[in-house]
C-alpha positions as CSV (number, residue, x, y, z in Angstrom):
1,X,-21.9,-7.1,146.6
2,X,-24.9,-6.1,148.5
3,X,-28.1,-8.1,148.6
4,X,-30.1,-5.5,146.7
5,X,-27.5,-5.5,143.9
6,X,-27.7,-9.3,143.6
7,X,-31.5,-9.1,143.5
8,X,-31.4,-6.5,140.7
9,X,-29.0,-8.6,138.6
10,X,-31.3,-11.6,139.1
11,X,-34.3,-9.5,138.0
12,X,-32.4,-8.3,134.9
13,X,-31.6,-11.9,133.9
14,X,-35.2,-13.0,134.4
15,X,-36.5,-10.0,132.5
16,X,-34.1,-10.7,129.6
17,X,-35.2,-14.3,129.4
18,X,-38.9,-13.3,129.5
19,X,-38.5,-10.8,126.7
20,X,-36.6,-13.1,124.3
21,X,-36.5,-16.9,124.0
22,X,-37.6,-18.9,125.9
23,X,-40.0,-16.7,127.8
24,X,-41.5,-14.7,125.0
25,X,-41.7,-17.6,122.6
26,X,-43.4,-19.9,125.0
27,X,-45.6,-17.5,127.0
28,X,-46.0,-14.1,125.4
29,X,-46.0,-14.8,121.7
30,X,-49.8,-14.9,121.2
31,X,-52.2,-12.5,119.5
32,X,-55.2,-13.9,121.2
33,X,-56.6,-13.5,123.8
34,X,-57.1,-9.8,123.8
35,X,-56.6,-8.2,127.2
36,X,-58.1,-4.8,127.7
37,X,-58.4,-4.6,124.0
38,X,-54.8,-5.2,123.1
39,X,-53.1,-8.4,122.0
40,X,-51.4,-10.5,124.6
41,X,-48.0,-10.1,122.9
42,X,-48.2,-6.3,123.3
43,X,-49.4,-6.6,126.9
44,X,-46.5,-8.9,127.6
45,X,-44.0,-6.3,126.6
46,X,-45.8,-3.4,128.3
47,X,-46.2,-5.4,131.6
48,X,-42.4,-6.1,131.7
49,X,-41.6,-2.5,131.0
50,X,-43.9,-1.4,133.9
51,X,-42.4,-4.1,136.1
52,X,-38.9,-2.9,135.3
53,X,-39.8,0.6,136.1
54,X,-41.2,-0.5,139.5
55,X,-38.1,-2.6,140.3
56,X,-35.7,0.2,139.4
57,X,-37.8,2.7,141.5
58,X,-37.6,0.3,144.5
59,X,-33.9,-0.1,143.9
60,X,-33.4,3.6,143.9
61,X,-35.5,4.2,147.0
62,X,-33.6,1.5,148.8
63,X,-30.3,3.1,147.9
64,X,-31.5,6.6,149.0
65,X,-32.7,5.1,152.3
66,X,-29.3,3.4,152.9
67,X,-27.5,6.7,152.2
68,X,-29.6,8.6,154.8
69,X,-28.8,6.0,157.5
């Protein structure tokens, strides 16, 4: 397995833990404080979705760059 594949698998595991127990229950399961007018619980999920998009974009770009070389 390549290093970028291992990094993606590690990210998926961390992301899964942060969106279910223990991460969400301990860190993200709060209504207050409001951040940018939305509850922290909603921001927690949106932030992980955006982070996942950016990680997958970087993974795709790294794969495309490797194919060109």
